[in-house]
C-alpha positions in Angstrom: 0.0 0.0 0.0 1.1 3.5 -0.6 1.4 6.0 2.2 -1.6 7.9 0.9 -3.8 4.8 0.7 -2.7 3.8 4.2 -3.5 7.2 5.5 -7.0 7.2 3.9 -7.6 3.7 5.2 -6.6 4.8 8.7 -8.9 7.8 8.5 -11.8 5.6 7.6 -11.1 2.8 10.0 -11.5 4.9 13.2 -10.9 3.6 16.7 -12.7 1.3 19.0 -13.6 2.5 22.4 -14.6 0.4 25.5 -16.9 1.4 28.2 -15.2 1.2 31.5 -18.4 0.4 33.4 -19.9 -2.4 31.3 -17.3 -3.3 28.5 -19.6 -2.2 25.7 -17.4 -1.5 22.6 -18.2 1.4 20.3 -16.4 1.0 17.0 -16.1 4.2 15.0 -15.8 2.3 11.7 -19.1 0.5 12.1 -20.9 3.1 14.2 -24.1 1.9 15.8 -26.8 1.9 13.1 -29.3 0.2 15.6 -29.0 3.4 17.7 -29.0 5.9 14.7 -25.2 6.3 14.5 -23.8 5.9 11.0 -20.5 4.1 10.3 -17.5 6.4 10.4 -18.8 8.5 13.3 -16.1 9.4 15.8 -16.8 9.1 19.5 -15.9 12.8 19.9 -18.5 13.7 17.2 -21.4 12.1 19.1 -23.8 14.4 20.9 -22.6 15.7 24.2 -25.4 13.9 26.0 -24.7 10.6 24.2 -24.4 7.7 26.6 -23.5 4.0 26.5 -26.5 2.1 25.1 -25.9 -0.7 27.5 -25.4 1.0 30.9 -25.8 4.8 30.3 -22.2 5.8 31.0 -21.0 9.0 29.4 -18.3 9.5 26.8 -15.8 10.3 29.6 -16.2 6.7 30.7 -14.8 5.2 27.5 -11.2 4.4 26.8 -9.5 3.4 23.5 -9.5 -0.3 22.9 -6.1 -1.5 22.0 -6.0 -3.7 18.9 
């Protein structure tokens, strides 16, 4: 892969984030269509009042999930 293609792939892939309270994983690449969040939506771009769909934790209770 060229550097440009790798950079574009990385920008599209996004991160995965794990809820520290219940271990729900929010994957930016897939979003959460069942909850009205389209693929490619970054965690930081979700509404300020967004919360974990499983336990209600806020965005501040999520940490990056290491691959």
